[in-house]
C-alpha positions as CSV (number, residue, x, y, z in Angstrom):
1,M,69.2,131.6,64.2
2,R,68.8,135.0,62.5
3,T,66.9,137.6,64.5
4,A,64.8,140.6,63.3
5,I,63.4,143.3,65.5
6,V,60.3,145.1,64.1
7,T,59.1,148.1,66.2
8,G,55.3,148.6,65.8
9,G,55.2,145.2,64.4
10,G,51.7,144.2,65.5
11,R,49.6,146.2,63.1
12,G,49.4,147.5,59.5
13,I,52.7,147.8,57.8
14,G,54.6,146.5,60.8
15,A,52.5,143.3,60.9
16,A,53.1,142.7,57.2
17,I,56.9,143.3,57.7
18,S,57.0,140.9,60.6
19,K,55.2,138.1,58.6
20,R,57.4,138.7,55.5
21,L,60.7,138.6,57.4
22,A,59.4,135.4,59.2
23,K,58.8,133.9,55.8
24,D,62.4,134.9,54.9
25,G,63.7,132.9,57.8
26,Y,64.1,135.3,60.7
27,R,62.7,134.8,64.1
28,I,60.7,137.9,65.0
29,L,60.8,140.1,68.0
30,L,58.1,142.7,67.5
31,T,57.1,145.5,69.7
32,Y,53.7,147.1,70.3
33,C,52.4,149.8,72.6
34,N,49.6,148.9,75.0
35,S,47.3,147.1,72.5
36,S,48.5,143.5,72.8
37,K,45.8,141.6,71.0
38,P,46.8,142.5,67.4
39,A,50.4,141.8,68.2
40,E,49.7,138.4,69.7
41,M,47.6,137.5,66.7
42,V,50.6,138.2,64.4
43,V,52.9,136.2,66.7
44,D,50.5,133.3,66.6
45,E,50.3,133.4,62.8
46,I,54.1,133.4,62.6
47,R,54.4,130.5,65.0
48,D,51.8,128.5,63.1
49,S,54.1,128.8,60.1
50,G,56.9,127.2,62.0
51,V,58.9,130.3,62.8
52,D,59.5,131.6,66.4
53,A,58.2,135.0,67.3
54,V,57.5,137.0,70.4
55,A,55.8,140.3,71.2
56,A,57.1,142.9,73.7
57,N,55.1,145.8,75.1
58,C,57.5,148.8,74.6
59,D,56.7,152.5,74.6
60,V,59.5,153.8,72.5
61,T,59.3,157.2,74.2
62,D,60.2,155.6,77.5
63,A,63.9,155.1,77.8
64,R,63.5,152.6,80.6
65,E,61.1,150.4,78.6
66,V,63.4,150.5,75.6
67,A,66.4,149.5,77.7
68,L,64.4,146.5,78.9
69,L,63.9,145.5,75.2
70,A,67.7,145.2,74.9
71,T,67.8,142.6,77.7
72,H,65.8,140.1,75.8
73,P,67.9,136.9,75.2
74,W,67.4,137.1,71.4
75,V,68.9,140.6,71.4
76,S,71.8,139.5,73.6
77,E,72.6,136.7,71.1
78,G,72.8,139.2,68.2
79,V,70.5,141.1,65.9
80,D,70.6,140.8,62.2
81,V,67.9,143.1,61.1
82,L,66.4,146.2,62.8
83,V,63.2,147.7,61.4
84,L,62.2,151.0,62.9
85,N,58.5,151.1,61.9
86,H,56.6,152.6,64.8
87,G,55.0,155.9,64.5
88,R,52.1,158.2,65.2
89,Y,50.0,160.4,62.9
90,D,47.3,162.8,63.9
91,R,45.6,164.9,61.2
92,I,46.1,168.5,62.3
93,D,46.2,171.6,60.1
94,A,49.6,173.1,60.1
95,K,48.2,176.5,61.2
96,S,46.7,174.9,64.3
97,L,49.7,172.8,65.3
98,D,50.9,173.5,68.9
99,F,54.2,172.9,70.4
100,E,53.1,170.1,72.7
101,H,51.6,168.1,69.9
102,L,54.8,168.6,67.8
103,R,56.9,167.5,70.8
104,R,54.8,164.3,71.2
105,T,55.1,163.4,67.6
106,M,58.8,164.0,67.4
107,A,59.3,162.0,70.7
108,T,57.6,159.0,69.1
109,N,58.6,159.0,65.5
110,F,62.2,160.4,65.7
111,E,63.4,160.2,69.3
112,G,61.9,156.8,69.8
113,A,63.7,155.4,66.8
114,F,67.0,156.8,68.2
115,L,66.3,155.3,71.6
116,V,65.8,151.9,70.1
117,W,68.9,152.1,68.0
118,E,70.9,153.3,71.0
119,S,69.7,150.5,73.1
120,V,70.4,147.6,70.7
121,K,73.3,148.9,68.7
122,S,75.9,147.0,70.6
123,S,74.0,143.8,69.7
124,L,73.9,144.4,66.0
125,R,75.9,141.8,64.1
126,D,78.8,142.9,61.7
127,N,76.6,142.7,58.6
128,A,73.4,144.0,60.3
129,R,70.8,145.8,58.2
130,I,68.7,148.6,59.5
131,C,65.5,149.7,57.7
132,V,63.7,152.8,58.7
133,I,60.1,153.4,57.6
134,G,59.7,157.0,56.6
135,S,57.1,158.6,54.5
136,Q,56.7,160.5,51.2
137,L,55.5,163.4,53.5
138,G,59.0,163.5,55.0
139,T,60.1,164.8,51.6
140,R,57.1,166.8,50.2
141,G,55.5,168.1,53.5
142,S,51.8,168.2,54.4
143,A,49.4,170.9,55.2
144,H,47.6,168.5,57.5
145,G,50.6,166.8,59.1
146,A,53.4,169.2,59.5
147,D,54.6,167.5,62.7
148,Y,54.5,164.1,61.1
149,S,56.4,165.4,58.0
150,A,59.0,167.1,60.1
151,S,59.5,163.9,62.2
152,K,59.9,161.7,59.1
153,A,62.3,164.2,57.5
154,A,64.5,164.2,60.6
155,L,64.3,160.4,60.7
156,A,65.4,160.0,57.1
157,L,68.3,162.4,57.4
158,W,69.5,160.7,60.7
159,A,69.3,157.3,58.9
160,R,71.3,158.5,56.0
161,S,73.9,159.9,58.3
162,L,74.0,156.6,60.2
163,A,74.5,154.8,56.9
164,Q,77.6,156.9,56.2
165,A,78.9,156.2,59.7
166,L,78.2,152.4,59.7
167,G,79.2,151.7,56.2
168,P,82.9,151.0,57.0
169,E,81.6,148.4,59.6
170,G,79.7,146.5,56.9
171,K,76.3,147.6,58.3
172,R,73.7,149.0,55.9
173,V,70.9,151.5,56.6
174,N,68.1,152.4,54.2
175,I,64.8,154.2,54.3
176,V,61.5,153.1,52.8
177,A,59.1,156.0,52.2
178,P,55.5,154.8,51.6
179,G,52.8,156.8,49.8
180,F,49.1,156.0,50.3
181,V,48.9,152.6,52.0
182,D,45.8,150.7,53.2
183,T,46.3,151.1,57.0
184,D,44.5,152.8,59.9
185,I,45.6,156.2,58.6
186,L,43.3,155.9,55.6
187,A,40.6,153.9,57.4
188,G,38.4,157.0,57.9
189,D,38.3,158.0,54.3
190,S,34.9,158.3,52.6
191,P,34.4,156.3,49.4
192,E,34.7,159.6,47.5
193,K,38.0,160.5,49.3
194,R,39.4,157.0,48.6
195,A,38.5,157.3,44.9
196,S,40.1,160.7,44.8
197,R,43.4,159.3,46.2
198,I,43.4,156.5,43.7
199,Q,43.0,159.0,40.8
200,E,46.2,160.8,42.1
201,V,48.3,157.6,41.9
202,P,49.6,156.7,38.4
203,L,49.3,153.0,39.1
204,K,45.6,153.6,40.0
205,R,45.5,151.8,43.3
206,I,46.2,152.3,47.0
207,G,49.3,150.5,48.2
208,T,49.1,147.5,50.6
209,P,51.2,146.8,53.7
210,E,52.6,143.8,51.7
211,D,54.0,146.2,49.1
212,I,56.1,147.9,51.8
213,A,57.0,144.6,53.4
214,G,58.4,143.3,50.1
215,T,60.6,146.3,49.7
216,V,61.9,145.9,53.2
217,S,62.6,142.2,52.5
218,F,64.7,143.2,49.5
219,L,66.6,145.9,51.4
220,V,67.6,143.6,54.2
221,S,68.6,140.8,51.8
222,E,71.9,140.0,50.0
223,K,70.3,141.2,46.8
224,S,70.7,144.8,47.9
225,N,74.3,144.5,49.3
226,Y,75.5,147.6,47.5
227,I,72.6,149.8,48.6
228,T,72.9,152.0,51.7
229,G,71.8,155.4,52.7
230,S,69.0,155.3,50.1
231,V,65.4,156.5,50.4
232,I,63.2,154.1,48.4
233,H,59.8,155.7,47.6
234,V,57.1,153.1,47.4
235,N,54.1,155.1,46.2
236,G,52.8,153.9,42.9
237,G,54.3,156.9,41.2
238,L,52.4,159.4,43.3
239,Y,55.5,161.4,44.2
240,L,58.7,161.2,42.2
241,P,61.5,163.1,44.0
């Protein structure tokens, strides 16, 4: 049985990825941090479709909890796909950002991804695929999310370096960089702000978690066998690097 790990797989983009990969035939080991109800709902939905799934509470900033993730029987049997999707974003003006907040964001978004990779790397199968969820802000920056932008930029460059190192082993690593997506990050937008965002996007709509999940599905499939080390921007034309 093929196994996929999806960190932060119980909500938003992570939930959509978990469901899409289950549809593609992977049993799903998804992680969440503290809030179990949304994750269990995703697990129940996947199981109802006839695919096995399990949720694990894992704070990716805690090396001990991440190490426990690696002891799960499915991991020991071998991992085919690793999706590093977890993250935190707090809207803070770059001029007001303090070191402690920067440290917490980096610990979650970048260091947490490294800890998960380090913990499960020995269980990755020979043709394993790794997909990192970055952000357009990791390329263009943000006046209201400098810490987030920095963490996603570090994540993307680390992933591209990993792609070069793992290529000779047959393993592939790619980065998906979403633009505006209908998740909790945009939930607080006023109708006017949402309309303004839509006007910025050439395709004239906000992205859906399923848009991102479809791209991940492609990148971990055999259809993308000659793609590695790439940053795929999924943003409706909002930002064209």
